[in-house]
N, C-alpha and C positions, 0 to 999 in steps of 0.2 A: 122216338129211332129218328135222329140225324138224318137228312138227304147225302146222299153221297158226292151230289152236285155240291158244287160253289154256291151256286144261285139256283139254277133247276135244270135242266136238259136242253130246251131249246137255247139257251145263255149261252150254255158251257157248248155246246157244240157251235155254235156262231161266234166265238170268243178264245175260249179255253183249248178246244178242239179246234179251232180251226184248220191244223193240217189236211184231216179228212174229208176237206171241203177244198181246200186252194190244191193239193197236187194233183186231181182228177179235174181242176176246172183250170188251171197251166196247163196241163197237156191237152186238153179237147182248145184252146183259144189259139194254142201255137199248130195246130193241125194243116196240112197244107202249106205250109209256111218252111223255106231249108232256115233260113233266119228269124229265130221265134222274138228277139226286136225290131222286128219288122210286120208283127202282127199283133190282134189285139190282146193280149200277154200283156205289150210294153207301154198301150192306154191303161190297163188293167194295173199294173207295177208303180207308172207316174202317180195314180190317184193312190195307192197306198204309203209310196212313200210321202208326197204331201203331205196326205194327212197323218202316220204315224209315223215315220220314220224319226225326227226331230220332235217329237209330243211324248214317246216313247222315254226318251231321252229324259224330259224334261221332266216326266212322269214320279219319277222314286224323289226328284228334290222336291217337288209340289208338295210330297207328301210330307216330306220331312221339313220342309219349313210356310210351306201355307194351310196347315190342318193343325187343329187342338188337339188331333190325337199324339202326333209326336211331341208338341212340347214341351212335357215334363221329362223329354230324352233327351230332349237338347240342354236341357239345365244338368241333366243327371251324369250324360256324357259326352262333356263338352268335346273332347278330344276327337270321336268319333264323328260327330254333328259338325262341328266348328273349325277348332285349328286345322282337322287332317284333311277336308278340302281347300280350307286359304293356301297348305302346302302346295297340294296337288296344284292350281292354278298358279302361285307364284312358282315352282317349279316351271313347267311348259311355257312361260311367260322369260325368265329365264335361259333355258334352254335354245327358246327359239327366237328370241328378238336379237341376240348381238351380230355382228357381220360375223363373216366368214373368219377374220384372223384372231376372232376372241377367241375359240380355243384348237384345239389341236384338231378334231374336224370343220370341216367348212358344213353352213349350215343347210344346204344339202344332204350331206352325210349323215347329220344329226335327224334330219328328217326321216330319214331310211330307216336309222335305228328307231326311234319312236312308233314309226311305221311296222317295223317288227314287231317291238315290245307290246302295240298295241293289238297286232293279230293272236299274240300269247292269249291277251286278256279277253279278247273279242273271246276267243274259240270255250277259254272255260265260262264266259259269261253267260252263253249263251248253253252251254250245258248245264253250269248251276241253275238255269231257269228250268232244265229241265226234272234234274233232280229234285227241285221244289217243287213244280209240279205234280210230281209222282209223291212227293212226299203231302204234301195238301188233302189230295184225294186219300192219300194211305190215314192222318188224321180224322178224315171225315169218314171214313170207315171204323172208325175205331178202335186203331192198330196203333197209336200213337208212340207206345212203348217195346213197338217190336223192332227189336232192331236187327234182326236178320233180314228181314225185309227193309231195313233202310238201306243196309251192307249193299245187297241187292240193286237196290235203285240205285243208290252211287256207284256201282260197278256200271250198270249200267248205262245211265246220264253221262260218264266222262269217257266210258269205251265207244259206248255204240254212238254219241250225242257228240263226242269229242275227239277222242284218237283218230277213228275210221272218218271222220269228215276229214279233218287235217288230211289224210291218207288221200280220201276221196279226191279234195281239192291239187294236194301234188300230183297227182297224176290223171289229173282234166286238166291241171296247168288254169286252176281257177285263182280267185283271192290274190294273194302274196305273190304265189305261183307264178304270175302270169309275166310276161317277157323276159328278160333276158337279163336284172342286176342283182339275180341272186347265183352269182359266180358260180360258190360253195356248192350248187346243185347240180347232181351228175343227170343230167335231162336224158341221155340216151340210155343208162341204164335204167330210169323211169319206164321210156319208151318203150324198151325191150320186155321189161317185166309187168306192166300193165296187163296183160292177162292174168297170169297167176294172182297177181296181187290183189283186181279187182275177185277174181273167185274166193281168195283166201278171204276179205273183206268180208264178203256178201255172204258165205258161210259163218262166219263170227255174226253178224247183224241177223242171220234168220237164228241160230242158236241160239242167242240172247234173247230174242225176244219170244221164242216159245218159251223159253225156261222162265221168263213173267210171265207170261200167261200160263201155265202148269203149275206154278208156284200160288200165282192168285188162285184158280179152279179149285185149290185144295185149300184157301178157308174158311172160314166158318162161314164169314161173311163176302164172300168176293164182293170187289169191285169193278161193275165193268165203267166206271169213268178211266179206272187207272190201266183199264186192260184198252180201250180206247186210246188213251194218249200214246201209251207204248209203243201201239200199232204207228200212230201214227207217225213220231219218228223215225220205227223202223223204214215204214213208205218215203220219208223224204231220204234219211241216209242212204236208203237203195236206189234213188234215184240220182243222189249226187255219183252213186260207183261205176251206175251202169247206162245212163243216156249220154249224148252223144253233142247234145245239146245243152250245157252247163247252167244257160241263162232261167230255164228250166226249174232247174234245185235253186238257182241263185233267189228267186221270187220266192217259191214258197219256203224255204227258210227264215228267209229276211222275216218276209210278211207277216208269218207263224210267229217269229217274237215280239215284234211291233203291236200285232193284234193283244195274243196273254198279257205283253206288260202294261198296255194304255188301259186291259179291262180291269187286271187287277189294283189298277191304282184305281182307276171309277169306287171299284167296290169296297178299297178299306175306307179312302175319305167318304162316301158318303155313312159309313156307321160312325164319324167325328165325333165330340161331343159338341152339344152347344157352347160356343163362346160366353163372354159376360162380357159387358161395357165396350167393346175395343167396335169402332164401325167397320174400321179394314175387316177385321176377323169377322163380323158380321156378317158382310158385302162376300168376302171368301168363301164363309160356311154356306150362302145362299148358293152358290154355284155347288161347294163340293155335294152339298145332300141332294144332290140331282144329278145323278151319273151323265145323265144327256146333256146339261150343261156343260159339266166337268169337259166331256166328251169333243163338243165345239170349242169351247177354249182352249183344247192342247192341240185340237187340230189346228186352229187360227195359227195358235204362233208354232207349229210344226212347219207348216206351210210359209211365213212369214221371212221365217229362218235359215228356209233352204237355202240361198244362194248364198249365205254367208257360212255357211258350215260346210256345204259341199265343195268350198273351198279347199278344206283340209281329205275327204272322203276320197279314197281310192277308186271312185267310178264303175260297179260291176262292166266288162267288157263297152268299155267306152260311153256308156250310156249316161247323160249331165242331164237331170230335169231342171234344171234350176235355171239353167239356158232355156232352155224351150218356156216357162213359164215368166220369166223376168227376161228374156232376153237380151240386150246390151246391157244393163243392169249387173248382171251375172260373170258378163264377160269381163265387165270391170272390174269387177272385185277383183277375179283375178288374176288382170293382170297388173292392177295396182300397187302404187308405194307401200301398204297397208297390207300387203299377201303376208311378211312373217306373223305378223300381230293375229292376222286370221286363221293362220295355220294354228296360234297358240292356240286362238280358243276353238277350232275345232278338234284338238288334239287334249283338250281341255276339259271341254264340256264330255270327250268320251271316255277319261278315264274319272270324271267324279260322277259320272253315270254307276261306270261298273263298282265304288267305294259307297255311292248312297244306294242303291240298288242291294247290295250287299246289308247296310244296316238297317234299311229299312222292312227286310224282309228279313230278318235272323231269327227264325221264331225259336231257337231256346233259350232266348231272353226274356224272361217273365213282362219285363217291360213292352218290347215288341209286342208278344203277343195280345196284352191288353192293346198295343196302341193299332193291333192289325187283325183285332176282335172282329172284324169284319168281312175277313174270310173265315174264319172257325166259327162265327156265332150258327145255329141250327136255323137251315135254309128250309121254305117251304118245299 
């Protein structure tokens, strides 16, 4: 009988189930501090951001272009893996490089539009990862064909991990809801309605989570990893709804996503077929077949690229880690004449990550299942 865990219980709990330890650790590290950005939690988030933020974005592209597993898909699906990514990158450059008079909207207004579009894609991206993890554990529990469970997973992920997170961020003035630039948002109504909105949303989170637990308990072969993962998502969303310190939610929500994405990439790359004849492919294979080596590579790339990518990123609650690590260099990038190009690169990297993540983990495709067999193969 196949293990219900992707690799084993310890590895899954460290990486894929990281919400279970990130949430209490975030609370513990922020204890006794009025401002959690001045607590040890900030130092932890700096390390996690440096090692995993850009690294997790690179992970899906690495699988698509730097592993032998996905080479057949590149040839069989050129639109998905070649032409669409080129189009996405070109569109970001064409939108942001021209000056203020080139389009009806100024460059600053175009940036605002892209930020809103990015927020919508990002929210769906996080929810899709939760759906993917629940589905992966469902497959490993031997219930790949269960359409009913799949619908429940999708409803939970998109509802709890998507819609209710948007509500929590709006009420708590997090993410794109910070500041006054969303002129259409009725902040006075949100402030006066915050109490009952949080109560209703909290009841929905609890109801949906308990429903998943009950449905899982009634299965002939219940999956403990599915229960733990749904519980971890619920804890993070509850924190978003009820904490008075949004930074706690920012840390656990972002870091959990990065750790899961990075771990999945190493697991898929580890199972790639050996290359034939190419020195470059042989060198990449030496990295890919060693998960620790790929972690090191992704972590180094993440840290080195952080000051470039942070030019575009809206830093949570004013936190700018690139400046802390790279000092005047990071500041100079934000103030340089290359700013439009750096903004375009930052947005393009995000949009490409959303697209390629869907492409490399689209397990409904037989070709993708073959490429990602490292996630589906029996584990010890």
